[in-house]
N, C-alpha and C positions, 0 to 999 in steps of 0.2 A: 201097651202104654202101663199095664199094672206092673210090669216088672221095672219100667222106668220110674215109675212112682215109688216103688219100693226103695230103688237104689237112691232117690232123691231124698226121700224122708228120712233115709239114715244117715245123711251127711251133716253130722253134728258141727262140722267146721264152718258150715254156712252161717252159724249163729255164734260161734265161740269167741267171746271176747270182742265183739264187734256191735256198733250201734249205727243207726241212721241219722244224720244230720240233716235237717230240713231248714231252709232259710224263711225268715220272716221279714220280707222287704218293705211290706205296708200293711196298713190297717186292716185291709181285706184278707191278708193271709193271716194276721194275728186273730182275727174275728173266727176265721175257719177253725184254727187250732183251738181256740177258747170253746167253740161249740162242739168240737170233737172230745175234749175233756170234759164237758158237762155231760155228753152222752155216756161216758164212763161213770161219772158220778150217779146219773139216772139210774144206770144199770145196777150199781151198788145199793142205791136205795129201794129199788124194786126188788132186789134179792132180800134185803132186810124185810120188806114187807111179806114176802112170800114165807120167809123163815119164821115169822112171828105167828102165822096162821098155822094151828095144829092139825087142820085139815088138808094141808098142802104137803106132798112128799117132799123131803128134803132135797131129793135129786132135781126136783122141778125147779127150785129155786136156784140150784146150783147151775142147771142148763140154761136157764133164763138169762143169767149174767154171761155166761160163756158165749151165747148166742149174739147178744149185743157186742161183744169184744170182738167176735169173728166178723160181724158185719163191718166194724170199723176198719177192719184188716182188709177186708175185701174192696172196700171203697179207696182205701189206700193204693191197693193193688191195680185197681181200674185207673186211677189218676196216674200212676207211673207207667203202666205197660198195656193199658186198654183193655177190652174184654177178653183178649187171648192170654191174659197174665200167665195162666197156667203153663201154656206151651212155651212162653218166654222163659219162665223159670226152669221148666224141664230141659230146654235147649242149653241154658246156661250149666245145668247140672250135669248134662252129658258132654259138655266141652265144645258144643256145637257154636257157641258165641261167647265172646269174652268182653262184655262192655258194662257201663255203668247201670243202664236200664236192666239188663239181665241179672247183675249182682243185686240190684235192689229187689227185683221181682223174686229171685231165689231166696233172699233174707226174708221177706214179708210172707212168702208162701211157705217157708219151712215153719215159721212161726204159727201161720194159720192152720196148718196140718197138724201140729202139736196140740193146739188149743182144742181142736175139735175131737182129738182123741182123749181128752183128759177125764171125760164123764166115764170112761171105761178103763182107764190105767190107773193103777195105784202107784204110790212111791215115786210120783214124777211131779214137781212142783213149778208152777209158773210164777216168776219173780222179775217183773219188769222195772226199770229205772226210766223215768221220764222226767227231763230238765229243760226249763226255759232259759234262754241266754237273752242278751239284748237284741240280737239279730238273728237269731235261730233257735231250734229246739232240738234235743236228741232223744231218742227213743232206743233203750237198750233191751232186746228181747232176750231173756235168760230162763232156761229151764235147768233144774238141778234134779238129781236124785233125792229121795227122801220126801217128806211130806210136811215138814214144819221148821220155822225158825227159831232162834232164840227168844223171840218176842211174840210168836203168834198166839192167838187164842183158838182153842179147840173145842168143837161140839160133835154131837154123836148123833148118828142115823140108825135108828133100829131096823130100818128096812135092809140095811147092808150088813147086819150082824149075822153071824154064822153060829153063835152060841146058842146052846138048847137050854133054856132056863125055865125052872118051876114056875108056875103061875105066879105066885106071890113076888118071887123076884123079877120076873118079866114086866110086872106091873110097876114095880120101884125103877127098873131100867128104862121103861117108857117114860115115866115122869121125870126122872133126871136128864133124859135125853132132850124132853121138850123144853125143860129150863135151860139147858145149854144152848139150844137153839134161840130161845128168847133173848139169852145174855149175847149171843153172837149178832143177833138182829140189832140190838142196841149198839154195839160196836161197830157194825157195818154203817150204820146211820151216821155215827160221829165221825168215822173215817171218810165218809162221802163228803163231809162238810170240810175235811182237810183239803180235798181236791179242789172245792171250790174257791177256798182260800188261797191256795198256791197259784191258781190260773185264773186271775180275774179278768172280766171282759174289758176289752181296749175302749169300750164305750162308756165304762163306769169307772176306771181306775186311771191314774196318771201313768205315765212311761216309767217314772222311778217306781212306782208301786208295783208294776207288773213285769219288769225287765228281767227279774230273777225270781225262780220258783222251781219246786221239784218235789217228786214223791218217789218212795220205793215201795212196792207192794209185793205179797207173795201169797199163794193159796194152793192148797194140795190136798190129798188125802191117803190114808192108810186104812184100807177096809172099810170099817163103819166109822171111822174119825176123820172128820173134815178140819181144816185150819184156815184161818185168814190173819193178814197182818198188812198195815198200810201206815207209813209214817212220812212226814214231810222230810225233804231232803235238800240241803243247801247246795247249789252249784259252785263250782270253783270258778271264780270270775276270771283267772288267768288261763283257762283251759285253750280258748282258741285265741289265736292272734291275728287271723285273717278272715275276712268274710267270705260267704259263698253265694252263688247265684243259681244253685240248683240243688236238690237232694243228692246226698252222697253217703257212702260208708265210710265209717271213721273207726279208730280204736275205742274199745271201752275205756271211759274215762276214769280218773281217780276216785270219783263218786262211787262209780259201780264197783271198783275194787275194795273200797272201804266198806261198803254194805257187805260184801262177801265175808269180809274179817269179822264184821261185828254181827252179822245176823245169822249167816248159814253155820251150821254145826260142823265140827272139825272134820266129820267123815264125809260130808257133802261134796259131790262132785258137780261143777258146773258144766252142763252139757253144751 
């Protein structure tokens, strides 16, 4: 299995320039989508709370957010392929099956594995695009090399620094790092509110208010430097002409390609 896992996890084609489109046929489906996005917002706010506490290691805050995101991916995988989602994904990767369920499982599982590796890997940035349309939503799972975008805020973790500093400089570096984490915590709280505004509850907002919404976010690290970015993103109302009745893979939309041009550095490679 380890050999099969390594082969699967190296298949960047599973994610490259692709997204999942999920139908929203009724209020129950909309409510589930809203609740999932609120989980993402909650995770961001929890990360901010931990970052603001000088007694909590930065990595603990980082891992807490990733754990919540991974749980969301695992729930989606179980909904799509059942408890044996890993084997379904592996079978698709090996070429033993070639169907919609296998393709979806492989897509989400590749994303899940990469998310779980982010605490130990630098120079790999997670930059998803999530968009709400009148009858569906899309999630474009993207990873790029590098650690920051043109609009990211950065903050420092002394625990990850390899620099040997004299005591007086080490103290100043620690204080500067704490300040950068406080600033990052404020940013994370503010951008969590963007998520809440872009994906309102179907029980509280009219259809006109909620039928379009979107976000693009990014987070990564290089050594002791961590980064974060989240902005609202306007969906293209002409992207889809036909409804769907089940989740399916689609090409990355113009919104995703636009954010690559505007946010990613020239040398960045989308995996």
